[in-house]
C-alpha positions in Angstrom: -0.1 -0.1 -0.1 2.9 2.6 0.6 4.2 2.1 -3.1 0.9 3.0 -4.3 0.6 6.2 -2.0 4.3 7.4 -3.2 3.5 6.2 -6.9 0.4 8.7 -6.6 1.5 11.4 -4.5 4.9 11.7 -7.0 2.2 11.6 -9.9 -0.1 14.1 -8.4 3.1 16.4 -7.3 4.3 16.1 -10.6 1.3 16.6 -12.5 0.8 20.3 -10.5 4.4 21.2 -11.0 3.9 20.4 -15.5 0.5 21.6 -15.8 -0.8 23.5 -12.5 -2.0 27.1 -13.4 -0.5 28.2 -10.6 2.9 27.8 -11.4 2.4 29.6 -15.3 4.1 32.5 -13.8 7.0 30.9 -12.6 7.6 28.0 -15.2 10.0 28.8 -17.9 9.0 28.6 -21.6 10.7 25.4 -22.8 13.8 26.3 -24.7 16.0 24.0 -26.9 18.8 26.5 -26.3 18.3 26.3 -22.5 18.1 22.5 -21.8 17.6 23.0 -17.7 14.0 24.6 -19.2 13.0 21.2 -20.6 12.7 19.6 -17.2 9.6 21.8 -16.6 7.8 20.3 -19.6 9.0 16.4 -19.2 7.0 14.4 -16.9 9.6 11.9 -16.8 12.6 14.4 -16.0 10.2 16.5 -13.5 9.1 13.2 -11.9 12.7 11.9 -11.3 13.1 14.7 -9.2 9.9 14.7 -7.6 10.7 11.3 -6.5 13.5 12.5 -5.2 11.8 15.0 -3.1 9.5 12.7 -1.7 12.4 10.4 -0.9 14.0 13.3 1.0 10.6 14.4 2.9 9.4 10.5 3.7 10.4 10.6 7.5 7.9 13.2 8.0 4.9 11.2 6.5 3.6 8.5 7.3 2.1 7.2 4.2 5.7 5.6 3.0 8.6 4.8 4.6 12.1 4.8 2.9 15.3 3.9 4.2 18.0 6.7 3.7 20.2 5.1 1.5 21.8 6.7 -1.7 20.4 3.3 -3.5 16.7 4.2 -2.1 17.4 7.7 -3.4 17.6 6.4 -7.4 15.1 3.9 -7.2 12.3 6.7 -5.8 13.4 9.1 -8.3 13.3 6.1 -11.4 10.0 5.1 -10.2 8.2 8.2 -9.6 9.8 9.2 -13.3 8.5 5.9 -15.1 5.1 5.7 -13.3 4.0 9.8 -13.8 5.2 8.9 -17.4 3.0 6.4 -17.6 0.1 7.5 -16.3 0.6 10.9 -18.1 0.5 8.6 -21.1 -3.0 7.2 -20.4 -4.4 9.7 -18.5 -5.2 13.3 -19.5 -8.0 15.6 -19.0 -10.3 14.2 -21.0 -9.8 10.6 -19.0 -8.5 7.7 -20.4 -6.8 7.6 -24.1 -7.8 5.8 -26.4 -5.6 6.4 -29.3 -5.8 2.6 -30.9 -4.5 2.6 -34.2 -3.5 6.4 -34.5 -0.4 7.1 -35.4 1.4 10.0 -33.3 4.3 12.0 -35.6 
């Protein structure tokens, strides 16, 4: 159950940081010249750092508990990145995406 809470918290925070209107004024525009701006437009990139943040604050919550090790820091980042991306590819503002047979260019 702790893993589910972690994944849902990671997805929720990643979604808010990437698409929440509250951050529109401070979220930089995506600029190919400045690679760091990609972080604010990429669910995998932001998802990784959200996972790292959740790992760092996990001692302050009872929803999930992860031992503080360097390996767990990376594992939480990877888990958050992968699941945030996966969920965002399956779900959008209108519900579950059903792009069966459509080719995305």
